N, C-alpha and C positions, 0 to 999 in steps of 0.2 A: 449538559449539552455544551458544545464548543461555542465560545464567544467569538463572533466575527467582527469585532471592533477593529479600529485602526491598528495595524501591526507594522513592524519594521523588519520584514523578512520572516523566515521560518521561525516558529517558536515551539519550544518543548511543550508537548501536551501530556506525555506519559513516558514511562519506561517499560521495557519488556524484557523477556528472556528468550534467547535462542541457544543453540549449542555450537561451540567452536571446537575444531579438531586440535588435539594435542598431538603434534606430529611424532614426538618421541614415544609417547605411550600408545599411540594409535587408537585413542579413544576420545570421545567428546565430553566436554565439561560445560557447565552453564556460563553464558556470556551475557552481560547486561547490555542492552541497546537503548537508544533514544528513539522515541516516536515523535516526529515533529509534524506540525501542520504548516504547509507552505503557504506563502502569500503570493498568489499569481499576479498581483499588481506590483510586486517588488522585482526590480531588474535582476538582482542577485539570485533570487529564486528561479526566475525565468532562465537565466544562464546555467544554473546548476542542472535543471531538468533538460535543457538543450544538450549539455555535455553528456549527461547520462544516455540520452537517446542516441547520440553519436557513437558512444562507446559500447553500448550493449547490442552487439550485432545479432541479427536474426531474431529480434524480438519485436513483434508488431504492436503490443499493447503500450509499451513505453512511448512509441511514436504517437499513438492516439492521446496519451496523457499529455505529452509535450504539445500537441496540437490544441488541446483544451486550455492549457496554461497560456499559450500564445494568444488564443482567442479571447481569454479573459483579460490579458494584459492590453490587448488592442481594443477592449471594450465592445467586442462583438457579441459576447454572451455575458450573462450576469454572474458575478462572483458569488452572490448569496445562494445560488442553487448548487454550487459545487464545493467540495472539500478535497484538497489534495494532501495526501499524507506520505511521509517517507520514514523508513526505518534506516537508521544510520548508526555506525559505530562511533561517530563523533559525539563526545559527551559534554561539550561546552561550545559557546559562541555559535549557537544555532542560526543566528541571523546571517551568518556567512557560511552557508553549507559547503562542505568539501564534497564535490560530486563523486570523488573516488571512494568515499566512505559510505555512500548510499547503497543499501542492500536491497531495497524494494521501494516501489512507488504504488500508490493506489489512488484512484479517483472515485469519489462517491457523489451521487446525485442526491441532494437533500430536499428536493422541491416538494415531495409528498409529506403530509403530516403524519401518516400512519406507518410509514416505512422509509427505508433508504434503499437505493439501488447501487450496488457495487458495480460500476460500469467497467472498471479495469483494475486488475491487480497484476503487477509484473515484478518478479524477483530477478535479481541479477542472474543472467544465464549461467554464470560460473558456479552458482550455488543452487541451481534447480535440481529437481528430483532425479534427472537422468545423468547428472554429472557424477563422475567417479572421483573419489578422494577430495570431496568438496570441503573447503575450509569451514563453512558454516552450514547448519541445517536448522529447520524449524522456523524459517523466516516468514513464509506465507502463513503458517499457523499463528505466529505472533501477531501479524497484521489482522487476521480474522478475529482473534481473541480481543484485540484492542477495539475493533469496530463493534463487536458484540457487547462489550462492557461499556463503551462510550455512549452508544445510541440506545441500547436496550429496547429496540423495536424490530419489527420484521425487516430482514435483509433479503433482497432479491438480487439475482444475477443471472446472466446467461453464460454457460460454461463452454469451454473448448472440450472436444472429446478427450484429449489427453489429461485434462484436469478433473474429470468426473470423479475418479477415486479420491482425489485430494479433498474435494468439497464434501463428498459423502462421508469421508472419515472425520470431517470437522463439523458434522451435524446438519448438513444441508440435505433437504429432501427435494426430489424432483417434482416439479409442478406440472410441466408439460413436456413429456419425453421427446417428442418429435422436434421440439424447438430447443431442447437442452436448457430449459428454464428451471432454476432452483430457488428455494427459499429456506431461510432459517427463521424459526419462530422462537422468541425468547420465552424461557420458562418463567411464569409468574405464579408463585404459589404461596 
């Protein structure tokens, strides 16, 4: 489980693999990325998320994540119940995140003992599933795989209509169709 002790900005918690387009060969090859846990009480992390929210146009979830980070920073909500993660191409000095290298953000509510709730997952809109000739792909899957492996407990979420195929492809099952509520159950065998 993630240690929520005193930190000094974002810290590396894992690495992952996505795919990067080789423009010359017009094919994708594996690209290693850093998965970092942000510290919402750190001003540098607050600013990185704020800049991402300003730069990723037409994305509502990053605005919600930014709002949660700001609320934690201002001590309006408890840091212990939330974890904020980023996937970045930055491979060192994670305490000073470069907002231009962040590929995805996720906010997880950890207040329940038996499960976590993925409140928001936002991939940079330049690399989302509808983008053509996208430089990177597999970013959202990388974040989900990280969460599954890190928490190893039930993950719940409420999906957007456009993201239903993505979540189903990644092993999530519909819990309540009318409300678009999904869950992932870890295999324990």
